[in-house]
NUDRENRO-537099 format. One record per residue (C-alpha): residue in three letters; x, y, z. Coordinates in pm, whole numbers, padded with zeros to 5 digits, always signed. Example, Ala and Ser with C-alpha at 12.3 -4.5 7.8 and 13.67 -1.06 7.14 Angstrom:
// NUDRENRO-537099
ALA+01230-00450+00780/SER+01367-00106+00714/
//
This chain:
// NUDRENRO-537099
MET+00013-00006-00003/GLU+00290+00252+00080/GLU+00357+00245-00296/GLY+00008+00252-00447/LEU-00142+00543-00615/GLY-00470+00536-00402/GLN-00808+00535-00526/ASN-00797+00186-00698/SER-00618+00385-00969/VAL-00387+00188-01236/PRO-00039+00334-01255/PRO-00019+00553-01568/HIS+00302+00574-01778/GLY+00600+00808-01754/PRO+00689+00972-01446/ILE+00498+00985-01146/ASP+00403+01301-00937/LYS+00553+01266-00584/SER+00260+01485-00459/LYS+00010+01242-00544/ILE+00223+00988-00360/LEU+00155+01200-00028/ASP-00221+01219-00065/ILE-00236+00853+00038/LYS-00452+00831+00317/PRO-00326+00493+00540/LEU-00581+00236+00676/ARG-00681+00382+00988/SER-00944+00153+01098/LEU-01010-00197+01171/ILE-01380-00120+01193/PRO-01567-00102+00836/ILE-01686+00236+00778/TYR-01964+00278+00549/SER-02196+00597+00382/MET-02484+00677+00600/SER-02688+00751+00300/SER-03031+00641+00202/GLN-02920+00346+00026/ALA-02817+00144+00341/PRO-03039-00116+00463/PRO-03310-00002+00703/ALA-03243-00094+01065/GLY-03368-00469+01090/GLN-03332-00571+00735/TYR-03016-00761+00643/PRO-02926-01009+00382/SER-03007-01359+00405/GLY-02766-01579+00608/PHE-02602-01244+00755/SER-02591-01153+01146/PRO-02646-00736+01210/PHE-02344-00573+01230/PHE-02249-00214+01326/PRO-02340+00040+01195/PHE-02630-00135+01053/GLY-02769-00293+01346/ALA-02929-00179+01689/PRO-02727+00051+01880/GLN-02442-00147+02078/GLN-02150-00025+02305/THR-01952+00204+02128/PRO-01610+00043+02004/THR-01265+00175+02031/GLY-01224+00501+01804/VAL-01606+00601+01768/THR-01765+00864+01889/THR-02136+00949+01987/ARG-02134+01262+01779/GLY-02206+01204+01405/ALA-02016+00953+01204/ALA-01712+00710+01353/THR-01367+00817+01372/PRO-01165+00555+01238/ALA-00887+00419+01503/PRO-00525+00390+01424/LEU-00418+00015+01393/ARG-00171+00065+01693/ALA-00451+00100+01905/TYR-00544-00267+01885/LYS-00164-00370+01983/ASN-00061-00503+02314/PRO+00082-00215+02501/LEU+00473-00270+02604/GLY+00559-00402+02892/ALA+00752-00227+03207/GLY+01106-00150+03120/ASP+01055-00221+02744/SER+01370-00036+02558/SER+01330-00153+02228/SER+01170+00169+02074/THR+01575+00287+02075/MET+01681-00041+01884/ASN+01471+00039+01574/GLY+01673+00148+01253/PHE+01345+00390+01243/ASN+01176+00554+01581/GLY+00846+00703+01525/GLN+00668+00856+01831/ASP+00379+01057+01894/THR+00356+01320+02104/SER+00227+01130+02396/GLY+00541+00934+02382/LYS+00390+00609+02255/LYS+00560+00416+01997/LYS+00365+00432+01652/ARG+00507+00084+01526/GLY+00609-00241+01671/SER+00827-00541+01573/PRO+00646-00859+01529/SER+00701-01098+01773/ARG+00896-01423+01705/HIS+00796-01727+01896/THR+00984-02064+01891/LYS+00840-02379+01922/SER+00967-02428+02288/SER+00851-02087+02376/VAL+00484-02156+02263/ASN+00389-02423+02471/LYS+00595-02308+02780/PRO+00400-02124+03039/LYS+00576-01759+03051/LYS+00708-01675+03403/SER+00573-01372+03554/GLN+00888-01136+03563/GLU+00890-00824+03797/PRO+01009-00496+03639/PRO+01349-00377+03704/ALA+01363-00152+04021/ASP+01368+00253+03955/LEU+01698+00317+04055/SER+01736+00687+03925/GLY+01716+00795+04293/LEU+02108+00676+04299/VAL+02196+00966+04084/GLY+01930+01237+04157/ILE+01711+01230+03887/SER+01356+01295+03954/PRO+01051+01143+03752/ALA+01032+01520+03574/GLN+01368+01520+03479/ARG+01329+01186+03321/GLU+01074+01353+03073/ASP+01265+01709+03051/GLY+01629+01730+03160/SER+01898+02021+03217/ARG+02264+02085+03157/GLU+02303+01899+03505/VAL+02088+01629+03426/VAL+02251+01545+03101/ASN+02592+01559+03249/ILE+02454+01301+03527/VAL+02324+01064+03268/LEU+02624+01070+03051/MET+02866+01021+03307/ALA+02684+00736+03484/TYR+02633+00555+03147/ASP+03032+00593+03075/ALA+03128+00481+03428/LEU+02928+00175+03399/ARG+03017+00107+03042/ARG+03364+00137+03161/ARG+03322-00088+03429/LEU+03164-00344+03225/CYS+03471-00322+03001/GLN+03748-00377+03310/LEU+03519-00702+03388/GLU+03463-00821+03026/GLU+03898-00789+02972/ALA+03965-00970+03294/LYS+03733-01261+03152/GLU+03933-01253+02793/LEU+04185-01449+02943/SER+03924-01772+02959/SER+03654-01635+02735/GLY+03864-01480+02417/SER+03571-01271+02341/ILE+03447-00915+02481/LYS+03099-00833+02438/ARG+02944-00510+02373/ALA+02956-00309+02693/ASP+02823+00032+02529/LEU+02485-00164+02476/LYS+02475-00354+02809/ALA+02512-00015+03018/CYS+02248+00160+02787/ASN+01991-00127+02845/THR+02085-00139+03213/LEU+02039+00228+03262/MET+01693+00243+03069/THR+01535-00010+03232/ARG+01649+00143+03596/GLY+01505+00464+03505/ILE+01852+00637+03465/ARG+01775+00846+03130/THR+01665+01179+03055/ASN+01433+01389+02774/MET+01241+01152+02720/ARG+00974+01378+02587/LYS+01026+01378+02206/ARG+01055+01732+02082/ILE+01099+01893+01736/GLY+01405+02198+01801/ALA+01658+02202+02077/VAL+01685+01940+02343/PRO+01710+02087+02731/GLY+02083+02046+02884/ILE+02245+01953+02533/GLU+02436+02213+02381/ILE+02576+02255+02029/GLY+02941+02123+01991/ASP+02886+01835+02243/ILE+03033+01528+02170/PHE+02934+01159+02209/TYR+03173+00828+02154/PHE+02896+00613+02131/ARG+02526+00607+01953/MET+02371+00484+02275/GLU+02462+00802+02438/LEU+02262+00944+02188/CYS+01947+00775+02324/ILE+01983+00798+02683/VAL+02001+01171+02689/GLY+01701+01227+02407/LEU+01921+01377+02141/HIS+01837+01088+01883/ALA+01628+00786+01989/PRO+01732+00533+01687/SER+02025+00330+01831/MET+02097+00240+01440/GLY+01900+00449+01218/GLY+01995+00801+01102/ILE+01642+00944+01090/ASP+01451+01022+01385/ALA+01088+01119+01356/LEU+00787+01235+01568/HIS+00450+01194+01512/ILE+00239+01461+01564/ARG-00150+01404+01560/GLY-00359+01622+01369/GLU-00734+01682+01376/PHE-00802+01417+01069/GLU-00488+01267+01032/GLU-00142+01197+01140/GLU+00179+01372+00991/THR+00517+01239+01050/LEU+00810+01476+01035/ALA+01163+01446+01111/VAL+01327+01610+01432/CYS+01691+01456+01382/ILE+01973+01308+01165/VAL+02276+01139+01178/SER+02539+01205+00931/SER+02780+00945+01025/GLY+02979+00967+00679/GLU+02840+00600+00582/TYR+02714+00792+00246/ASP+02833+01083+00061/ASP+02676+01333+00286/ASP+02930+01590+00313/ALA+02916+01946+00145/GLU+03196+02201+00123/ASP+02969+02470+00295/SER+03013+02384+00688/ASP+02708+02523+00721/VAL+02533+02284+00471/ILE+02477+01919+00437/ILE+02332+01716+00152/TYR+02194+01432+00312/THR+02106+01087+00165/GLY+01780+00911+00241/GLN+01762+00575+00337/GLY+01724+00232+00189/GLY+01784+00057-00140/ASN+02130-00049-00046/PHE+02301-00380+00045/PHE+02406-00364+00433/MET+02794-00444+00331/ASN+02767-00203+00015/LYS+02645+00098+00149/ASP+02807+00348-00121/LYS+02622+00140-00414/HIS+02243+00155-00403/THR+02109-00084-00618/THR+01737-00050-00605/ASP+01543+00285-00593/GLN+01438+00413-00254/LYS+01128+00431-00162/LEU+00928+00725-00032/GLN+00838+00578+00329/ARG+00958+00579+00684/GLY+01267+00809+00713/ASN+01267+00949+00346/LEU+00913+01054+00389/ALA+00964+01230+00749/LEU+01231+01419+00585/ASP+01013+01519+00261/ARG+00727+01624+00492/SER+00986+01822+00728/SER+01090+01970+00371/ARG+00725+02114+00327/GLN+00654+02233+00690/HIS+01003+02370+00729/ASN+01038+02256+01085/GLU+01396+02243+01248/VAL+01575+01928+01220/ARG+01886+01852+01466/VAL+02168+01753+01257/ILE+02453+01510+01469/ARG+02777+01474+01254/GLY+02966+01171+01232/MET+03348+01256+01282/ARG+03623+00979+01233/ASP+03787+00921+01572/GLY+04198+00988+01501/VAL+04294+00787+01838/ASN+04090+00463+01708/PRO+04000+00504+01336/ASN+03753+00277+01303/ASN+03548+00435+01548/LYS+03329+00746+01532/ILE+03275+01076+01719/TYR+02917+01201+01731/VAL+02885+01612+01729/TYR+02579+01798+01775/ASP+02598+02039+01529/GLY+02286+02275+01594/LEU+01946+02308+01415/TYR+01881+02289+01031/LYS+01599+02324+00822/ILE+01535+02133+00470/GLN+01559+02347+00171/ASP+01576+02125-00123/SER+01537+01762-00231/TRP+01588+01569-00519/ILE+01592+01215-00661/GLU+01956+01105-00822/LYS+02113+00796-00975/ALA+02353+00636-00737/LYS+02671+00430-00809/GLY+02469+00134-00816/GLY+02194+00235-01050/GLY+01938+00277-00812/GLY+01769+00641-00765/VAL+01856+00793-00422/PHE+01667+01068-00194/LYS+01870+01382-00191/TYR+01804+01665+00093/LYS+02010+01973+00145/LEU+01977+02064+00488/VAL+02102+02454+00567/ARG+02210+02562+00920/ILE+02001+02827+01070/PRO+02206+03125+01117/GLY+02309+03292+01491/GLN+02422+02931+01643/SER+02755+02890+01791/SER+03027+02695+01566/ALA+03058+02321+01597/PHE+03127+02137+01280/ALA+03319+02435+01154/VAL+03576+02418+01436/TRP+03659+02072+01366/LYS+03713+02164+00968/SER+03959+02470+01053/ILE+04127+02219+01300/GLN+04186+01984+01018/LYS+04310+02307+00795/TRP+04567+02428+01084/LYS+04694+02053+01107/SER+04770+02025+00728/GLY+04938+02372+00744/SER+04699+02538+00508/PRO+04632+02809+00610/SER+04843+02850+00918/ARG+04714+02907+01288/THR+04616+03241+01330/GLY+04790+03403+01649/LEU+05040+03133+01632/ILE+05365+03252+01868/LEU+05517+02899+01897/ALA+05491+02606+01731/ASP+05623+02373+02020/LEU+05619+02547+02351/SER+05804+02222+02524/ASN+06105+02248+02244/GLY+06095+01877+02197/ALA+06032+01771+02542/GLU+05700+01638+02459/GLY+05653+01368+02226/ILE+05344+01559+02069/PRO+05431+01945+01986/VAL+05256+02223+02231/SER+05170+02539+02047/LEU+05124+02862+02188/VAL+04862+03103+02047/ASN+04736+03453+02124/GLU+04435+03568+01948/VAL+04340+03821+02215/ASN+04635+04097+02285/ASN+04983+04125+02173/VAL+05171+03944+02504/LYS+05420+03750+02301/ALA+05480+03472+02600/PRO+05379+03368+02947/THR+05652+03434+03226/PHE+05988+03234+03171/PHE+06022+02876+03274/ASN+06225+02563+03240/TYR+05978+02269+03058/PHE+06001+01966+03258/HIS+05768+01681+03173/SER+05756+01538+03538/LEU+05840+01608+03903/ARG+06196+01743+04012/HIS+06323+01632+04366/PRO+06032+01363+04417/LYS+05958+01285+04784/SER+05959+00920+04834/PHE+05790+00699+05083/SER+05878+00336+05205/LEU+05640+00052+05107/MET+05478-00167+05394/GLN+05556-00469+05163/PRO+05881-00415+04986/SER+05895-00570+04606/HIS+06087-00588+04325/GLY+05793-00491+04075/CYS+05614-00717+03876/THR+05738-01010+03691/CYS+05490-01011+03401/ILE+05626-01085+03082/LYS+05594-00819+02804/ALA+05260-00693+02957/CYS+05068-00704+03259/VAL+04710-00885+03158/PRO+04392-00812+03309/GLY+04268-01086+03527/ASP+04615-01221+03581/LEU+04614-01216+03990/ASN+04981-01340+03960/CYS+05081-00968+03869/SER+05189-00806+04212/CYS+05052-00441+04069/ILE+04702-00550+03956/ARG+04682-00739+04316/ARG+04830-00399+04451/ASN+04514-00211+04261/GLU+04273-00480+04500/GLY+04232-00704+04201/ASP+04146-00466+03937/PHE+04344-00357+03618/PRO+04292+00020+03673/TYR+04263+00074+03285/THR+04087-00012+03007/GLY+04246-00199+02694/ASN+04282+00167+02543/GLY+04445+00342+02842/ILE+04089+00499+03006/LEU+04077+00496+03364/VAL+03812+00325+03487/SER+03737+00471+03835/ARG+03866+00732+04069/LYS+04054+00509+04358/PRO+04225+00593+04648/LEU+04569+00507+04477/VAL+04614+00411+04156/HIS+04934+00191+04158/GLU+05126+00187+03809/CYS+05395-00037+03695/GLY+05712+00122+03773/PRO+06090+00116+03603/THR+06147-00194+03871/CYS+05887-00388+03667/GLN+05989-00642+03420/CYS+05711-00569+03184/PHE+05763-00376+02858/PRO+05784+00007+02861/ASN+05465+00014+02649/CYS+05295-00167+02928/LYS+04886-00067+02968/ASN+04957-00014+03342/ARG+05204+00298+03279/VAL+04963+00507+03106/SER+05081+00841+03325/GLN+05443+00776+03248/THR+05383+00806+02865/GLY+05376+01189+02804/LEU+05091+01401+02599/LYS+04805+01196+02415/HIS+04678+01490+02223/PRO+04840+01806+02064/MET+04792+02113+02345/GLU+04759+02490+02281/VAL+04853+02692+02550/PHE+04648+03024+02448/ARG+04575+03373+02585/THR+04204+03384+02715/LYS+04018+03718+02762/ASP+04060+03788+03153/ARG+04246+03477+03278/GLY+04589+03514+03163/TRP+04700+03197+02966/GLY+04485+02872+02961/LEU+04544+02514+02805/ARG+04309+02329+02551/SER+04316+02045+02306/LEU+04313+02067+01957/ASP+04179+01690+01952/PRO+03888+01564+02143/ILE+03930+01413+02473/ARG+03739+01118+02621/ALA+03619+01078+02963/GLY+03853+00915+03158/THR+04152+00996+02921/PHE+04495+01089+03087/ILE+04570+01441+02992/CYS+04880+01536+03157/GLU+05113+01497+03522/TYR+05121+01832+03715/ALA+05484+01870+03674/GLY+05735+02098+03894/GLU+05925+02088+04217/VAL+05829+01935+04531/VAL+05848+02121+04827/GLY+05783+02095+05233/ARG+05471+02203+05377/GLY+05679+02498+05561/LYS+05730+02679+05229/VAL+05389+02715+05139/SER+05314+03047+05285/GLN+05630+03162+05161/LEU+05574+03100+04828/VAL+05222+03257+04837/LYS+05357+03587+04986/GLU+05602+03580+04709/GLY+05280+03558+04469/ASP+05353+03207+04344/GLU+05038+03101+04148/TYR+05148+02778+04026/VAL+05134+02588+04344/PHE+04944+02275+04336/ASP+04848+02161+04724/THR+04662+01804+04777/THR+04576+01901+05162/ARG+04345+02176+05010/ILE+03942+02122+05030/TYR+03792+02007+04728/ASP+03450+01964+04636/GLN+03322+01592+04639/PHE+03162+01471+04309/LYS+03054+01131+04166/TRP+03239+00988+03909/ASN+03262+00634+03960/TYR+02985+00354+03880/GLU+02706+00260+04119/PRO+02783-00087+04235/ARG+02411-00175+04280/LEU+02328-00123+03889/LEU+02543-00435+03846/GLU+02421-00617+04197/GLU+02764-00587+04326/ILE+02782-00552+04724/GLY+03071-00414+04917/SER+03232-00299+04594/ASN+03557-00108+04685/ASP+03505+00106+04364/SER+03217+00308+04531/THR+03494+00507+04733/GLU+03638+00794+04573/ASP+03825+00941+04881/TYR+04207+00981+04793/ALA+04437+00776+05042/MET+04728+01023+05027/PRO+05070+00858+05215/TYR+05199+01219+05264/PRO+05092+01584+05165/LEU+05270+01637+04801/ILE+05282+02006+04725/ILE+05428+02132+04407/THR+05549+02438+04253/ALA+05571+02500+03881/LYS+05672+02852+03909/ASN+06041+02757+03789/ILE+06009+02436+03647/GLY+05669+02264+03469/ASN+05471+02139+03186/VAL+05150+02214+03055/ALA+04927+02140+03380/ARG+05084+02482+03500/PHE+04866+02656+03240/MET+04528+02490+03383/ASN+04287+02716+03505/HIS+04051+02694+03763/SER+03675+02613+03754/CYS+03424+02561+03976/SER+03256+02337+03746/PRO+03587+02160+03571/ASN+03624+01916+03301/VAL+03917+01788+03448/PHE+03996+01586+03822/TRP+04327+01461+03931/GLN+04431+01116+04068/PRO+04687+01050+04278/VAL+04914+00793+04108/VAL+05243+00596+04244/TYR+05517+00348+04107/GLU+05785+00199+04266/GLU+06156+00208+04220/ASN+06417+00071+04421/ASN+06138-00050+04704/GLN+06048+00308+04730/SER+05700+00460+04586/TYR+05704+00824+04453/LEU+05359+00977+04444/HIS+05253+01179+04110/VAL+04951+01366+04050/ALA+04786+01274+03691/PHE+04486+01464+03531/PHE+04236+01258+03359/ALA+03931+01405+03157/LEU+03620+01421+03398/ARG+03404+01392+03108/HIS+03386+01414+02695/ILE+03559+01739+02611/PRO+03516+01884+02247/PRO+03821+01985+02076/MET+03936+02385+02138/THR+03738+02344+02495/GLU+03946+02529+02782/LEU+04067+02260+03026/THR+03989+02331+03398/TYR+04039+02175+03730/ASP+03905+02291+04084/TYR+04222+02430+04264/GLY+04025+02395+04585/LEU+04041+02598+04881/ALA+04322+02594+05161/GLN+04229+02434+05488/SER+04295+02719+05703/ASP+04062+02938+05519/HIS+03773+02645+05511/ALA+03848+02637+05889/GLU+03842+03017+05969/GLY+03540+03064+05734/SER+03509+03401+05558/SER+03752+03586+05766/ALA+04016+03442+05609/ALA+03833+03471+05273/LYS+04110+03758+05185/GLY+04371+03525+05080/ARG+04150+03378+04824/LYS+04133+03516+04453/LYS+03818+03608+04249/CYS+03687+03348+04073/LEU+03608+03404+03707/CYS+03510+03070+03585/GLY+03164+03197+03492/SER+03018+02881+03590/SER+02630+02851+03699/LYS+02805+02678+04018/CYS+03059+02938+04090/ARG+03169+02994+04433/GLY+03324+03296+04373/SER+03667+03289+04514/PHE+03925+02993+04517/GLY+04295+02911+04680/
//
């Protein structure tokens, strides 16, 4: 019926008028609707051998979809389907997800029964308990989110996914395979009510900012940005007075087709269908004006806003993609053209609505800078580290005429580190080549309470009292995955001049949550020298004894029914106070500014050398960080200031972070 021309007509020769296709009325009722003219049999008169039926019979109970006033209103087919069970999250797993304004699913997939399941009685299963309160999400916030709620949901998702990766990688020794932790984490959170923006809408989504990045399609689902986990077109069914209309609300341009245009504010989007799964660039059959394509066609007529998410290749893992929210677009034009495989494909031209902040354009600019054409505007030095780092650190000023920061010697680690003796001295691990997750014969893994602290791609799994890394006395190779903080910078950094906070630090690459950024390098000083440094105006002091705001970053053990898990503890266990000054000697960490809503956190890391352990401060990404976003961490408050209250506030500095949670001062 989706391809018919309606009214029992015979397809004409020649091209088909697309507008006529859109005039087709779908089957909207299971109840026969007959004309109420004088030709209808009078009441009580029915053909021989037939029982009376509505509307010819006597008044009966009003069936679904029929009103008591005037003619009957057809009821949609979905009204006769069984409702979805509690906790069913299958609506996000379809290639095309349609949802009406009430939030109900429009089209369900047919159930499949095996022979064994037909005769077996179904076991009554209680719906999963709602655990959204564990992360502080109310029922209202599940429907409509905010920036804070979106961050909570994304951090809860990634924390759970990291833990699942850690568990699966530890099992890999015996099973030899790793399951999809991203899918399992999403399913766990959705069934437990940990999600937001469930109410589908046209336009911007609360709490999602232009330029936000996502490393998994499932992240788009749980924050309500794009419902289908695989399909590229998300649609909304709007109930009108006489019929329903399906409009496109969001598309994902993941690079599977030739979707990009040279203009960063224009995208040429290819419709869905007409291709083989393993040969996406060769459409062998004509695409049909249905489902997602029909939604895009109707949106081109209605001129409604469509959210656009761009899929960019991950520079660290080329086989993966990073999804960038590029803001709101409108469909300006559409046409049909022949594909390489000979089939006809729909093309839609979407144009970005003016006045929005840049997102995809920033990525395009960075690609040009890296290629050297054109050169970076405001570039002062190509490598501030002078070769000390394996990746160059550029120095840029686009604000004023200041040519360089105050002089310092670049050094990538600590100078004059302070050691402490181990309770149980050892000579490091004896692993061959590299430490392997799940191998409890590794002494370094045992010191980490039996868990490998990092995932296979070097992502920190959880904040811990102390992270024990392999050191120089360990027999594993230098490229062991338990030496993450000792391998230097992972991304090209840029020291840049801010408008009102001096020099700052940012990355030219996107940074994934849990990624190691850098160590706080400098000279280790004693506690008694801190007050003198402050009097001398040393603004580059890192003090582990300061009071820092608490925050939740680790996974919630109850989501995995883990009882008494050590990963629920996020308090640091410092063996001694560590105070570092980077005024004269330091690295890029000395340029990170303070923020009351930081995107970076610090983690104490120890590794052993000659039966002595050395304490270091390593910085990791708190959440996904888009490129060219300033990197910040919480400077904390001095213990004396915290104890004496406002009377000691004169020693603090005015905070200019601009966060909605700004404390007003720091230090």
